[in-house]
N, C-alpha and C positions, 0 to 999 in steps of 0.2 A: 601637652603634645608628647606623644610616646617617642621612645628612642628607636631609630631605624636600625634594623639588624646590621646593615653595612657600616653604620657609624659605630656600633658596639664593636664590630670586628676591628675597626681602625684603632679604637681606644685600647683594646686588648693587645693588638699587635705592637703598639708603642710600649705598653706595659711590659711585654715580653722582651722587646729589644733593649729597653733601658733598665730592665730588672727593677722596676718600680711599681709595686702593687697599687691597685686603685680600689676605691670603695665599691661595694656591690651596686649594680644598676638598679636592683629592685628597691633600694632604699628611696630613690627618687622617682622610680617608675614602677609602682606596685602592680600595675596591670600586666606586666610582662609574664608570658606563660611558656609552656613546653614547646609549642609550635614556633614561637618567636625564638626560643633558645636554639632549636635545631636550624632555623633559618640563618641565624648569626653564625653558627658553626659551619654551615655550608659556605659562607663567604670566606672563612678561614681556610677551609679545604681547597677552594678554588684558587685562592691566593698562593697557597703552598705549591699546588700543581703548576701554576703559572711560573713559579720560581724554579721549577725543575724537579721538585720532590715527587716521589712516586708513592701512592697509597698502597700499603702492603697488607692492610687488614683492619681489624676493629678491636675495641676494648669495651668492656662493660664496667659500669660503676653502680654503686648502691645495690650491691648484690647480697647484702645482709639485711634481714628483716628489721633489725634495730635501726640501721641507717635509713631505711625506707620510711620507717615511722617518724624519725626525726625530721625528714625532708617532706613528709606528707605525700608520698607517692606510693603506688601499689606495685611498681615493677622497676626493674633496673633501667639505667640510662645507657646510652651508647655514644662512643666517640670513635675517632678514626686514628690510625697509625700510619706514619710514613717512614720511608727508609732513612730519613734524616734523624729520626728519633732513636734508631738502633745504635747502641754504644757498647763497646766491649768493657769488661770489668776493669781492665787496665787503663782505660781512657777516662773513667769517671772523675778521678782526681783532677786531671787537667781541664775538664769541662765544668767542674763544680761552679765556677764563677759565672757560668752562663745562666744559672738559675737563681731566683731571688730567695725562695724559701723551700728548698728541695726536701722531699721526704721519700723514703723507700718502703716498698711493701712486697711481700711474696705473692706470686700468682701461679696458678696452673694455666698453661697456655696450650692451645691446640693449633695444629696446621691442618687445614681442610684438604679433603681428597678429591672433591669435585665442586663444580659451580653450584651455588645455592641462590635461588631466586624465589622460592616458595616456602611456606612454613613447613618445618619438619618436626614431628613429635619426638618426645623423649625416648620412645621405644625404638625409633629408627635413626636417631641422630648419630649414634656411634658409627654408622655406615659412612658418614661424611667426614670422619676423622682419619687423617693419614698418620698423624703422630701426636704425642703429647709430651710436654717438656716443662721444666721449671723456668720461670722468668722472674726477674726483679724489675718491677715498674718504678720509675722515678717520677713522682708527681710534683708539680710546682704551680699552685694556684696563683693566678694573676690578681686575686683579690686579697686585700689586707687581712692578715691573720686567719686565712682560710675561712672567712665568713662569707657565705653565699647561700642563695636559695636556688631552687631548681632551674629557673631560667638563666641565672648567672652561670652556673657550672656547666650547663649545656653550651652556652655561648663560648665558654672557655675550653671547649673540647674536653670536658670532664677532667681538667687539670693535667692533661697529658704533657709530658716533657721528654722522657726517655725510657728506654727499655733495654735491659741486659738479659741475654738469653744464655741458658746453660748449654753446653755443647752436646749433651746427650739427648737424643730423641728416642722415644719409646713407642712401641705398638700398644694401642689401647688395651688389647687383650692380655698383654703381658704385665700390665700395671695392677690390675685388680680393681676393686671398688674405690673410685676416686674419693668418695665421701669419707672413707676410712683412713686415708693417708694422713699421717701426722706431720705437722709443720712446726718449725721453730725459727725464731729470729734472735740472733745474738749480736750485741754491740760490744766490741772489744772483749769478746769471750764470755760475756755474761748474757744469759738468755733473758730477753725482755718480753717476748710474746710466744705463746703456744696456741695451736689450733689444729683442727682437722679440715679436710676438704669439705666437710658438711657445712662449714661456715659460709660457703657460697651456695645459697638457695637450697641447702640440704643435699645438693648433688651438683657438682660443677657442670656436668653435661646439660643441666637444665638451663644454664646461662647461654650455652651455644644454641639450644633449641629456641630460647626467647629471642636471640639475635636473628634467627631466621625469620621470625615474625616481623621484626623491625625492618629487615631488608625487604621483605615482600611488601610491607605497607608503604615503603618509600619507592617501590617499583625499581629497585636496584638489583645488582647481582654481586654476590660475594664470590670472587673467582676461586677456583681450585688453587691450593697452595697459599691461601691467605693465612696470616697469623691472627689468632684471636686470644685475647687475654680475658679469662673468665671472671675476673674480679678478685679483690684482695682477700686473702685468708685471715689477715690480722689488721689491727690498726696500723696506720702508716707511722714510720719512725723518722723523726727529724734527722737530717744529715749535717755533719760538721766536718770540716777539714781535719785530716789526720786520724780519722776514726775508721775502724774496720767493721764491716757488717757481714755476718755469715747467715745465709738463708738456706734452709734445708727443708725439703719435702720428701718424706719417705717414699721410696720407689722411683723417684724422679732425679735424685741427686742433690747437689749443693752448689752454692755460688758464694764466692767471697768477693766483696766489693770494698775497695779502699777509697775513701773520699779525700 
């Protein structure tokens, strides 16, 4: 007997509230697939809205071809963001205990300029961008040791936990080629990761274009003013209390997060 999406949501909600990771569902239910994962994610979104949280946008995951190959998928996956996930850099240390196994990663983020309900191609997608900014996503898989398959991570809302936004917003035309922007992640002053924007599908705007296809397929609307995280530029860095993380993306600024 397969695991019902609503039951998976209940298990993951408990894992989140108790900060106790669980074993991946697909170990005992290998039949679970992408559609099932999104159905379980929808239960999570509905529960959050019922608690008073407001959906503010979306995030993409598996935006590197290497990660897609490891997961056996051909396209990125999508999760949602709520206002309760937004945290200031100064608040992270106080909230660190809310997460079981937090990691931090640099992202290029977009704020949309108009409602999106239909697919938009890469040549036109820039017209739907109001601004672009640096974000630090905090992920926290509810699965033991970050071991999951596609259905698991979708049910877990792509490991979404928190997001720190840099204060500066930029016009897309002023930033230049997003794929060429250099990125570094330093831990206590030592650089541990380097990348360019091309790490996200070769062009971060491609992530936003693919999101429009997902939104249209779900018969939903991504409202103007939505926040969209295009996907991690580097591997995620484990977070530990008392540690300082400096994330820099050329042309977008920097963020210092103290855990």
